C-alpha positions as CSV (number, residue, x, y, z in Angstrom):
1,M,24.4,-44.5,15.0
2,E,20.9,-44.4,16.1
3,N,21.8,-41.2,17.9
4,I,23.1,-39.4,14.6
5,S,19.7,-40.6,13.1
6,W,17.3,-39.1,16.1
7,L,19.3,-35.7,15.7
8,L,18.7,-35.8,11.8
9,F,15.4,-36.2,12.4
10,C,14.9,-33.6,15.3
11,Y,16.9,-30.9,13.2
12,Y,14.0,-32.1,10.2
13,L,11.0,-31.9,12.2
14,L,12.4,-28.5,13.8
15,S,13.2,-27.3,10.4
16,C,9.8,-28.2,9.0
17,L,7.9,-26.7,12.1
18,S,9.9,-23.5,11.5
19,K,8.8,-22.8,8.1
20,A,5.3,-23.8,8.8
21,S,5.4,-21.2,11.4
22,L,6.2,-18.4,8.9
23,P,2.8,-16.9,7.9
24,A,2.2,-17.7,4.2
25,D,0.9,-14.1,3.7
26,T,4.4,-12.2,4.8
27,L,7.5,-11.9,3.1
28,T,10.3,-10.7,5.7
29,A,13.4,-9.2,5.3
30,N,15.7,-12.3,4.8
31,Q,13.2,-13.9,2.6
32,S,12.3,-13.9,-1.7
33,I,10.3,-15.1,-3.6
34,S,11.0,-17.2,-6.9
35,D,8.9,-17.8,-9.7
36,G,6.2,-20.4,-8.7
37,Q,6.3,-19.2,-5.1
38,T,3.6,-17.0,-3.8
39,L,1.8,-15.4,-0.7
40,V,-1.8,-15.8,-0.1
41,S,-4.1,-14.2,2.3
42,S,-5.0,-15.0,5.6
43,R,-8.8,-16.1,4.6
44,Q,-7.3,-17.5,1.1
45,V,-9.1,-14.6,-0.4
46,F,-6.4,-13.2,-2.7
47,E,-2.5,-14.3,-3.9
48,F,0.5,-12.2,-4.6
49,G,3.3,-13.7,-7.1
50,F,4.1,-14.7,-10.6
51,F,2.1,-15.1,-13.3
52,S,1.7,-15.2,-17.2
53,P,-1.7,-14.0,-18.9
54,G,-3.2,-15.5,-21.8
55,N,-0.3,-17.8,-23.7
56,L,2.6,-15.2,-23.4
57,K,5.4,-16.6,-21.8
58,N,6.2,-13.0,-20.5
59,R,6.1,-13.4,-16.2
60,Y,4.8,-10.4,-14.4
61,V,4.1,-10.0,-10.6
62,G,0.6,-9.4,-9.5
63,I,-2.4,-9.9,-7.5
64,W,-5.1,-12.4,-8.1
65,Y,-8.2,-13.9,-6.6
66,K,-6.8,-17.0,-5.3
67,N,-10.4,-19.2,-6.1
68,I,-11.5,-17.4,-9.2
69,P,-9.3,-18.2,-12.6
70,D,-7.2,-15.3,-14.6
71,T,-8.7,-12.5,-12.3
72,F,-5.6,-10.2,-12.0
73,V,-6.3,-7.1,-9.6
74,W,-3.1,-5.8,-9.7
75,V,0.1,-5.8,-11.9
76,A,3.6,-4.5,-10.5
77,N,5.7,-4.5,-13.9
78,R,2.8,-4.0,-16.2
79,G,5.3,-2.8,-18.7
80,Y,8.7,-4.5,-17.7
81,P,8.1,-8.2,-18.1
82,V,10.4,-10.9,-17.1
83,T,11.0,-12.8,-20.3
84,D,11.2,-16.3,-18.5
85,K,10.8,-17.8,-15.2
86,S,14.3,-16.7,-13.6
87,G,12.1,-13.5,-11.8
88,T,13.1,-13.2,-7.9
89,L,11.8,-10.8,-5.4
90,N,14.1,-9.7,-2.8
91,F,14.4,-6.6,-0.4
92,S,17.0,-3.9,-0.9
93,R,19.3,-2.8,1.8
94,D,17.3,0.3,2.1
95,G,13.8,-2.0,2.7
96,N,12.2,-1.9,-1.2
97,L,10.9,-4.6,-2.9
98,V,13.1,-5.4,-6.1
99,L,12.3,-7.6,-8.6
100,F,15.1,-9.1,-10.6
101,N,15.5,-11.0,-13.8
102,G,17.7,-14.1,-14.3
103,N,20.9,-11.8,-15.1
104,G,20.4,-9.9,-11.5
105,S,19.6,-6.4,-13.3
106,V,16.6,-4.9,-11.6
107,V,13.3,-5.3,-13.4
108,W,11.3,-3.3,-11.1
109,S,11.2,-1.7,-8.0
110,L,8.3,-0.3,-5.4
111,N,10.5,2.9,-4.8
112,S,9.0,3.6,-1.4
113,E,10.5,7.2,-0.3
114,E,10.9,5.8,3.2
115,G,13.2,3.4,3.8
116,S,12.4,0.5,6.0
117,K,15.5,-1.2,8.4
118,H,13.1,-4.5,8.8
119,P,10.8,-4.5,6.2
120,I,7.5,-6.8,6.2
121,L,5.1,-7.1,3.2
122,Q,2.0,-8.6,3.5
123,I,-0.9,-9.7,1.5
124,L,-4.1,-8.6,3.3
125,D,-7.3,-10.1,2.9
126,S,-8.8,-6.7,0.8
127,G,-6.2,-7.2,-1.8
128,N,-4.0,-4.6,-0.6
129,L,0.1,-5.5,-1.2
130,V,1.4,-3.6,2.1
131,L,4.9,-2.8,2.8
132,S,5.8,-1.8,7.1
133,D,8.5,-2.2,9.3
134,E,8.3,-5.0,12.1
135,S,9.4,-2.4,14.6
136,Y,6.0,-0.8,14.1
137,G,2.3,-1.8,14.0
138,G,-0.8,-0.9,12.5
139,S,-1.9,0.5,8.8
140,S,-0.7,3.8,10.1
141,S,2.8,2.4,9.9
142,Y,1.9,1.5,6.3
143,I,5.3,2.7,4.2
144,W,3.9,1.3,0.7
145,Q,0.6,-0.2,-0.2
146,S,-0.4,-1.3,-3.7
147,F,-3.8,0.6,-2.8
148,D,-1.9,4.0,-3.8
149,H,-1.2,3.0,-7.1
150,P,-4.1,0.9,-8.9
151,T,-3.9,-0.6,-12.0
152,D,-7.0,-1.1,-14.1
153,T,-9.3,-2.6,-11.1
154,L,-10.5,-0.4,-8.0
155,L,-11.2,-2.8,-5.0
156,P,-13.5,-2.2,-2.2
157,G,-11.8,0.1,-0.1
158,M,-9.6,1.3,-2.7
159,R,-10.0,4.9,-3.3
160,Q,-10.0,6.6,-6.9
161,G,-9.3,10.6,-6.9
162,W,-6.8,12.6,-5.3
163,D,-5.0,12.9,-1.9
164,L,-4.8,17.1,-1.7
165,N,-2.0,17.0,0.7
166,T,0.4,14.9,-1.2
167,G,-0.5,15.3,-4.8
168,L,-1.2,11.5,-5.1
169,N,-3.6,11.1,-7.8
170,W,-5.7,7.4,-7.9
171,Y,-6.8,6.6,-11.4
172,L,-7.6,3.5,-13.1
173,T,-5.9,2.6,-16.7
174,P,-7.0,-0.3,-18.7
175,W,-4.7,-3.3,-19.9
176,T,-3.5,-3.0,-23.4
177,S,-4.2,-6.1,-24.6
178,A,-5.7,-9.4,-22.6
179,D,-2.4,-10.9,-23.0
180,D,-0.6,-7.4,-22.1
181,P,-1.1,-6.0,-19.0
182,S,1.0,-2.7,-19.8
183,P,-1.1,0.5,-19.7
184,G,-3.7,1.6,-22.4
185,N,-4.8,4.8,-23.9
186,Y,-7.7,5.4,-21.1
187,Y,-7.5,7.0,-18.1
188,Y,-10.6,7.0,-15.5
189,G,-10.5,9.4,-12.8
190,V,-11.3,12.2,-10.8
191,D,-11.3,15.6,-12.4
192,L,-10.6,18.5,-10.2
193,Q,-11.4,21.4,-13.1
194,G,-14.6,22.9,-11.2
195,I,-16.9,20.6,-9.4
196,P,-15.2,17.6,-9.0
197,Q,-16.6,14.1,-11.2
198,L,-15.1,11.4,-12.8
199,V,-13.8,11.4,-16.3
200,L,-13.0,9.2,-18.8
201,R,-10.2,10.2,-20.8
202,M,-8.4,8.4,-24.1
203,G,-5.1,10.8,-24.6
204,S,-6.2,14.4,-23.8
205,N,-9.8,13.9,-25.3
206,K,-12.4,13.6,-22.7
207,L,-15.1,10.5,-23.7
208,Y,-17.4,10.8,-20.4
209,R,-17.9,12.8,-17.4
210,S,-20.0,11.5,-14.5
211,G,-21.4,14.8,-13.8
212,V,-21.0,15.9,-10.1
213,W,-22.2,14.2,-7.1
214,Y,-25.4,14.7,-5.4
215,E,-26.9,12.8,-2.4
216,N,-26.1,9.5,-3.6
217,R,-25.8,9.6,-7.0
218,F,-23.3,11.5,-9.9
219,S,-25.8,13.5,-11.7
220,G,-26.9,11.7,-15.0
221,G,-25.7,8.5,-14.0
222,P,-27.0,5.5,-11.8
223,V,-28.7,6.2,-8.3
224,L,-25.7,4.4,-6.3
225,V,-27.7,3.7,-3.0
226,A,-26.6,1.5,-0.7
227,N,-27.7,-2.0,-0.9
228,S,-27.2,-5.8,0.0
229,L,-23.6,-5.7,-2.1
230,F,-22.2,-2.6,-2.0
231,K,-22.1,0.9,-0.4
232,P,-20.8,4.0,-2.4
233,T,-19.4,7.1,-1.3
234,F,-17.6,10.6,-2.5
235,V,-15.6,12.3,-0.3
236,A,-14.6,16.2,-1.2
237,N,-12.9,18.2,1.5
238,K,-10.0,20.3,1.6
239,E,-7.5,16.9,2.4
240,E,-8.4,14.5,-0.2
241,V,-11.2,13.9,-3.0
242,Y,-12.2,10.3,-4.1
243,Y,-15.0,8.1,-4.5
244,A,-14.7,4.6,-2.6
245,F,-17.2,1.8,-2.5
246,E,-17.5,-0.3,0.7
247,A,-18.7,-4.1,0.5
248,M,-21.7,-5.1,2.4
249,D,-20.8,-8.9,2.5
250,S,-17.3,-9.8,2.3
251,A,-18.0,-13.1,1.1
252,I,-19.1,-11.5,-2.3
253,Y,-16.5,-10.5,-3.9
254,S,-16.9,-7.4,-6.0
255,R,-14.9,-5.1,-8.3
256,I,-15.0,-1.9,-11.0
257,V,-12.4,-2.4,-14.1
258,I,-11.8,-0.3,-17.0
259,L,-11.8,-2.4,-20.1
260,E,-9.3,-2.5,-23.0
261,S,-12.1,-1.4,-24.8
262,G,-12.7,2.0,-22.5
263,L,-15.8,0.8,-20.8
264,V,-16.2,0.8,-16.9
265,H,-18.1,-2.1,-15.3
266,H,-19.0,-3.1,-11.8
267,F,-18.7,-6.5,-11.6
268,S,-19.8,-8.9,-8.8
269,W,-19.2,-13.1,-8.7
270,I,-22.2,-14.6,-8.7
271,G,-22.5,-18.1,-7.8
272,D,-19.2,-20.0,-8.3
273,F,-19.2,-19.5,-12.2
274,Q,-19.2,-16.0,-13.6
275,W,-18.9,-11.9,-13.0
276,A,-21.6,-9.9,-13.4
277,V,-22.2,-6.8,-14.3
278,L,-23.8,-5.2,-11.5
279,Y,-23.7,-1.6,-13.9
280,G,-21.3,0.2,-16.7
281,I,-21.0,3.9,-16.5
282,Q,-22.1,4.2,-20.1
283,K,-25.2,3.0,-20.3
284,D,-26.1,4.4,-23.8
285,H,-24.6,6.6,-26.5
286,C,-25.8,9.5,-24.8
287,D,-23.3,9.0,-22.5
288,A,-20.8,10.3,-24.5
289,F,-18.9,13.5,-24.0
290,N,-20.7,16.6,-25.4
291,L,-22.1,14.6,-27.7
292,C,-24.9,17.3,-29.1
293,G,-23.0,20.4,-27.9
294,P,-23.8,23.2,-26.0
295,F,-27.5,23.8,-24.5
296,G,-28.2,20.6,-26.7
297,V,-30.1,17.5,-25.3
298,C,-29.6,14.0,-25.5
299,Y,-32.1,11.1,-26.2
300,I,-32.7,7.6,-27.2
301,I,-34.9,6.7,-29.9
302,N,-34.7,3.2,-31.5
303,Q,-31.6,2.8,-29.6
304,S,-29.6,5.0,-31.4
305,P,-28.7,9.1,-30.1
306,K,-31.3,11.9,-31.1
307,C,-30.0,15.3,-30.3
308,E,-32.4,18.5,-29.7
309,C,-32.0,21.9,-28.3
310,M,-33.4,23.2,-25.4
311,M,-36.2,25.4,-25.0
312,G,-36.0,28.8,-26.2
313,F,-32.9,27.7,-28.2
314,T,-32.1,26.6,-31.7
315,P,-29.5,24.9,-33.9
316,K,-26.0,27.6,-34.0
317,S,-26.0,26.4,-37.2
318,P,-29.3,24.4,-39.4
319,K,-27.2,23.4,-41.8
320,D,-25.1,21.5,-40.1
321,W,-27.3,19.6,-37.9
322,E,-29.0,18.9,-41.3
323,V,-26.1,16.6,-41.8
324,F,-26.0,15.4,-38.8
325,N,-22.9,17.5,-37.8
326,I,-24.4,18.6,-34.1
327,F,-21.3,19.0,-31.8
328,G,-21.6,23.1,-32.6
329,G,-24.8,22.7,-30.1
330,C,-27.6,25.4,-30.0
331,V,-27.8,29.1,-29.3
332,R,-30.5,31.2,-27.8
333,I,-33.2,32.2,-30.0
334,M,-33.9,35.5,-27.9
335,P,-31.7,36.9,-25.2
336,L,-32.6,35.9,-21.7
337,E,-34.7,38.6,-20.0
338,C,-35.9,37.7,-16.2
339,Q,-38.1,40.9,-15.9
340,R,-40.3,39.6,-18.6
341,G,-41.3,36.5,-17.5
342,N,-38.2,34.4,-18.5
343,G,-37.7,31.5,-16.0
344,F,-36.4,28.2,-15.4
345,V,-37.7,24.6,-17.1
346,K,-37.1,21.1,-15.6
347,Y,-35.4,18.8,-17.3
348,P,-35.2,15.2,-14.9
349,G,-32.5,12.8,-15.0
350,M,-29.8,15.1,-16.8
351,K,-25.9,15.7,-15.8
352,L,-25.1,19.0,-14.5
353,P,-23.6,21.3,-16.8
354,D,-19.5,20.8,-16.7
355,S,-17.9,23.2,-15.2
356,S,-14.3,22.0,-15.9
357,N,-13.7,25.1,-18.3
358,L,-15.7,28.0,-16.2
């Protein structure tokens, strides 16, 4: 009897050691994640699993900061919630990660085109959820990664723009509401028409543009020089066009988020109690796209926008301007004649003209 008890104890101990030896940040082919179970990155920065936003009972699969309450950075099944806690994540035969509800129906799948015989899912300290094959190693072997499929948040190391070889578009869309992570009506990404620039759209309507990148900033935008918190980058070549930023201190969390209102803010976690806004892309009303029309200049006077025509121009329709219908912009007072001494006038702090329609 004592021998049997000893064997049972040894079996229990080996079982516990085996479970403890499994990395807490990794899911392998013969494992699954049920609601209530999570993966946690190695340095306890990010967590991956099921959550319910706000006061809703709907369950979503996503990534959030491990030690910061209710700060979600990525959602898998944005428009396809599980209505109870019966959801499970399993690997399919072709190595894709699949979300099932309690009835065994597929709710969501990452739909990787490249299959895997020995899939490994891992949540990294960068917040990137990566799928690879255990037969190979290194980031070059990633079959799929969440950084290629942003939702409303841009983390350090993520890209916002285009892979010109594959046609992959990295862009942000907000939550519909604080309780609903399904994609909202706004789009914030890189416009390749003309000279590349960041644009914010609501449907097909352009609401904001950054202007083109010059040295360390988008024209007309904040000067994004490297600082103690982050280093900005804009890359434009034959293979890719994107904006990204690098965290200068991994202990300081930083993220860019498009809110359900359409506002875009760069946040940093200050101390242990709140997210502080480092800057917003919409500084004031003059950042509204084409507010003063062609050759119009916007100024902020007493916190209200005021439009004027550039030197040498006059309102296209003075009557419209009298009733604040200024979208028609301005026209030249006299034809341009360089031989008569017409030249250039410097207007500092402005965005270069929009070239997307040229």
